N, C-alpha and C positions, 0 to 999 in steps of 0.2 A: 585405206581405212580413214574415215573422216575424224577430225579432232573429237567431236562429240561421241562417236562410237568408241574411240580409244579410251575416253574418260569412263564410259559405261563399263568397258571391259576391265579397266584398272580397278574400278570399284567392286566389280564381281570377284576379282582375284583377291582383293583385300577381305571381302566377306568370306570367301572360301578359307583363307588362312585363319581368320578369326574363329571359324567353326572348330578348329583343332589347335588353337594357340597354346593350350595348356598340355598338349599331348607329347609324349616321347615317341610313341609309335601309333601307327594307324593300320587297320586291316582293310584292304580293298577287296570287294567282292563283285565280280561280274555275274551275269546271269548263269544259270546252270548250263552245262555243256557249252562253254564259251566258244564263240565264233570269232573271226578276225576283228570285227569292229569292237566287240567286248574286250578282247585281249589288248588291242591297240589302245583303247580308252584307259584301261587299267594301267598299262605300262606308262602312258603319258602322264596320268595323274601321279603315279609313283615317282616318276622323274621330277615332276614339279615339286612335290612335297619334300623329296630328299634333297634336291639341289637348292631350293629356296628357303626351306624351313629347317633343314637338317634333321628331319623326322624319319625314323625307321618305318618305312612303308612296305608291307608285305602283301602280295596278291595270292589269294587262295580261292579255289573254285570247287564246286560240287558237280559230279557227273563225269562226263568223258570228253576228252579231246580226241575224236575218232577220225574225222575226215583227214585225208592226206594233206590237203593244203593247210589245215589248221595245225596239224603236227609239224609241218615244215616251218610254219611261222614261229611256233614255239621254239623249235630247234634253232632257227636263225637268230632269234632274240636272246638266245642263251638260257633257255628254260626259266623265264622270269616269274613263273607262277607254280604253285604247288597245290596238292589236294587239301581241302579243308578238313580239319579235325574238330571234334566237339569242344576241345579246350579253347580253340580260337574264339568261339562265340561267347565264352565265359570269362575271357581275359579282362573285360572292363575297358579295353582301349576303344577309341572311337572307330566307327565303321563307316566306310564309304561304299556306296553302291554305284556301279557304273553300268550303263546299258540295261538297267532294270530299276525297279522302284519297290519300296516296301508295299506288301499286299498284292503284288503282281502275280505271285504264285510260281514264278520261275527263278527264284533265288533261295538260298538257304537261311535267310534272315528270319528268326522267329518273330511272330507278331508282337511279342512283348518288348522287343528291342527296337528303339528308334535309331536310325542311322544319323550320324553327324552330317554326312554329305550324300547327296543324290545328284547324279549327272546322267541324263537320259534323253532319248529322242522319241520315245513312244508316248501314247496318250496318257494323260495324267491319272494317277491313283491318289485317292484322298489322303492316304497315310503319308504321302510325300511331304505334306505341309508340316509334319511333326519334325522334320529334319532341321538342323541348325542352318544348313545351306542347301539350296537346291537350284539346279539349272536344268529345266526340262523344256525342250524345244521340239514338239511333235511335228512342226511344219516342215 
């Protein structure tokens, strides 16, 4: 990594942390029926938030984890996520979307709620610009 790239990455981390600087807890939502990249992204973000900011970060999903390799990954990681319940979305805590975006139609986030954080690699959704922090790299 070149020095300039490091500085850009450091600036992005600071912006990510600023998006939830006042929060005690964060809800991380991968896309529905999460697959390995959604699960890994959610677990990595949780680790970063808990270790660096000491924020309670919980991962919740809607749908099913049905494929054998997805179940194996969840077991291997010590069951890091749980099913989403209605109260999760009404808690008022910041929400982070990983491997999905608001308005994509493949996540449980209601349209009237803007996430604090969006991290994804799929084509842009307009509602993503409402997030406090977003890192979307479709290339």
